[in-house]
Each structure stands twice: as C-alpha cells, then as structure tokens.
C-alpha positions as CSV (number, residue, x, y, z in Angstrom):
1,M,-39.8,26.1,-109.5
2,T,-36.9,27.7,-107.5
3,V,-36.9,28.0,-103.8
4,G,-37.7,31.7,-104.1
5,E,-40.6,31.1,-106.4
6,N,-42.0,28.5,-104.0
7,I,-41.7,31.0,-101.1
8,R,-43.5,33.6,-103.1
9,R,-46.2,31.2,-104.3
10,I,-46.9,29.8,-100.8
11,R,-46.9,33.3,-99.3
12,R,-49.4,34.5,-101.9
13,E,-51.6,31.4,-101.5
14,K,-51.8,32.3,-97.8
15,G,-52.8,35.8,-98.7
16,W,-49.7,37.3,-96.9
17,T,-47.7,40.3,-98.0
18,Q,-43.9,40.3,-97.9
19,A,-44.2,42.6,-94.9
20,Q,-46.4,40.1,-93.0
21,L,-44.0,37.3,-93.6
22,A,-41.1,39.5,-92.7
23,N,-42.8,40.5,-89.5
24,E,-43.5,36.9,-88.6
25,L,-39.8,36.1,-89.1
26,G,-38.4,39.2,-87.5
27,I,-36.6,40.4,-90.6
28,S,-37.0,43.2,-93.2
29,Q,-39.4,43.1,-96.1
30,Q,-36.4,43.7,-98.4
31,M,-34.9,40.4,-97.1
32,I,-38.1,38.6,-98.1
33,G,-37.9,40.2,-101.5
34,Q,-34.3,38.9,-101.8
35,Y,-35.3,35.4,-100.7
36,E,-38.1,35.4,-103.4
37,T,-35.9,36.6,-106.3
38,I,-32.4,35.4,-105.6
39,E,-31.2,32.5,-107.8
40,Q,-28.8,31.1,-105.2
41,P,-30.5,28.6,-102.8
42,Q,-30.9,29.7,-99.1
43,K,-29.4,28.0,-96.1
44,I,-31.5,25.1,-94.8
45,D,-32.0,26.9,-91.4
46,T,-33.5,29.9,-93.2
47,I,-35.8,27.6,-95.3
48,T,-36.8,25.8,-92.1
49,K,-37.8,29.1,-90.4
50,I,-39.7,30.3,-93.5
51,A,-41.5,26.9,-93.8
52,S,-42.5,27.1,-90.1
53,A,-43.8,30.6,-90.5
54,L,-45.9,29.6,-93.5
55,D,-47.0,26.4,-91.8
56,V,-45.7,24.2,-94.6
57,S,-43.0,21.5,-94.9
58,V,-39.4,22.2,-95.9
59,S,-40.1,20.0,-98.9
60,D,-42.9,22.3,-100.0
61,I,-40.4,25.2,-100.1
62,I,-37.6,23.2,-101.7
63,G,-40.1,21.9,-104.3
64,H,-39.9,18.2,-103.6
65,S,-43.3,16.6,-104.6
66,T,-45.0,13.7,-103.0
67,Y,-47.2,11.4,-105.1
68,N,-50.4,9.5,-104.3
69,Y,-50.0,6.1,-106.0
70,P,-52.7,3.5,-106.3
71,I,-52.3,0.8,-103.7
72,N,-50.2,-2.1,-104.9
73,T,-47.5,-4.2,-103.3
74,Q,-44.8,-3.4,-105.8
75,Q,-45.1,0.3,-105.0
76,Y,-44.0,-0.5,-101.4
77,A,-41.2,-2.9,-102.4
78,P,-38.4,-0.3,-101.7
79,I,-39.6,0.6,-98.2
80,I,-40.4,-3.0,-97.3
81,S,-36.9,-4.1,-98.4
82,Y,-35.4,-1.3,-96.3
83,I,-37.5,-2.3,-93.2
84,Q,-36.4,-5.9,-93.7
85,A,-32.8,-4.8,-94.0
86,L,-33.2,-3.3,-90.6
87,G,-34.0,-6.7,-89.2
88,Y,-37.8,-6.7,-89.2
89,I,-40.2,-9.3,-90.7
90,V,-42.9,-7.8,-92.9
91,K,-46.0,-9.7,-93.8
92,Q,-48.8,-8.4,-96.0
93,I,-52.3,-9.2,-94.8
94,D,-55.1,-8.8,-97.3
95,R,-58.5,-7.9,-96.0
96,E,-61.2,-10.2,-97.2
97,T,-63.7,-7.4,-97.6
98,D,-61.6,-5.3,-99.9
99,S,-58.8,-6.8,-102.0
100,T,-57.3,-3.4,-102.8
101,V,-56.6,-2.6,-99.1
102,S,-53.9,-4.3,-97.3
103,S,-52.3,-4.1,-93.9
104,Y,-48.8,-5.1,-93.0
105,D,-47.6,-6.9,-89.8
106,I,-44.1,-5.8,-88.9
107,S,-42.2,-7.5,-86.2
108,G,-38.7,-7.8,-84.9
109,N,-36.3,-6.0,-82.6
110,G,-38.8,-6.1,-79.8
111,I,-41.5,-4.5,-82.0
112,S,-44.8,-5.9,-83.2
113,V,-47.2,-3.6,-85.1
114,S,-49.8,-3.8,-87.8
115,I,-50.0,-0.8,-90.1
116,S,-52.3,0.1,-93.0
117,S,-51.3,0.6,-96.6
118,D,-51.8,4.3,-96.0
119,D,-49.4,4.3,-93.1
120,L,-46.8,2.4,-95.1
121,S,-47.2,5.0,-97.9
122,K,-46.7,7.8,-95.4
123,L,-43.6,6.1,-94.0
124,Q,-42.3,5.7,-97.5
125,T,-43.0,9.4,-98.4
126,S,-41.6,10.8,-95.2
127,S,-38.4,8.7,-95.6
128,G,-38.1,10.0,-99.2
129,D,-38.7,13.6,-97.9
130,F,-36.0,13.2,-95.2
131,I,-33.5,11.7,-97.7
132,H,-34.2,14.5,-100.3
133,S,-33.8,17.2,-97.6
134,F,-30.5,15.6,-96.4
135,F,-29.0,15.5,-99.9
136,W,-30.2,19.0,-100.6
137,R,-28.6,20.3,-97.5
138,I,-25.3,18.6,-98.3
139,Q,-25.4,20.1,-101.8
140,Q,-25.8,23.6,-100.4
141,Y,-22.5,23.4,-98.5
142,K,-20.3,22.2,-101.4
C-alpha cells in the first residue's frame, strides 16, 4: 500500500472523516484528500504529524510491517551480533521450566541487565523500524 492508502485506511479504521483528521492537524480537508490520493510520498515531518494525530507509528503510515516470529536463538542472531559489536557480552539463559522461553544477560560498558526473549524481539523490531524510517527519509530527499 502507498503512504496515502495507509493514511486513508488507518483514518477509516478509527472512524474518522477527512474533516476530523484535518481539524486535528490544523489543515484543510482538501489537503487530507491530497495526502490520501497523491502518488508522491510526503515529507517525514508531515507523516510524523499524521501518525501522531492517528495515534499510530510512522512505520504504520509508511507501511513497514513487523513480524512475530516463534522464539528461537537464530532469529535473534542479527541483533545479538550487533549488541556484541557495541562491546557487550550476551549470554542466553534457558529457563528450566520452559525450554521455549529464554532470557539474555547483557553486560559491558558499565551495564548489566537481564532481558526476556520478548524484550529482545522488541529491541530487534524497533531497531529495524528506526533503520527503515532512516533510509526512507533519505530516499525522500534524493
């Protein structure tokens, strides 16, 4: 879906009219109509304002999807490698009660924390969202 199609879809899912979204953003209804139908991508600042008004992430507007993978160590290999490249030590700790659930002890650089698989997944997803938004923003200004 295009950015405009996502804006329209999310607005409709919230039960809002173009006029309601326009009022929330302090712009004209016609401008919302243009945002929803224009093929050319919007500026990231505009998308950020629209996402905030609709109470969704910029990634929801841009169309970047996140995925819920089953828990397995290989899934986390990219984020674990990245954390290690930053100078941290990462140790997987398996729970005796449930072999499908792990936690991770991360230490180094004056930090020592234990995070769940779910937290590691969120970290990996948010890192991906940030990188995607960063690249998308650069692409818009070419």
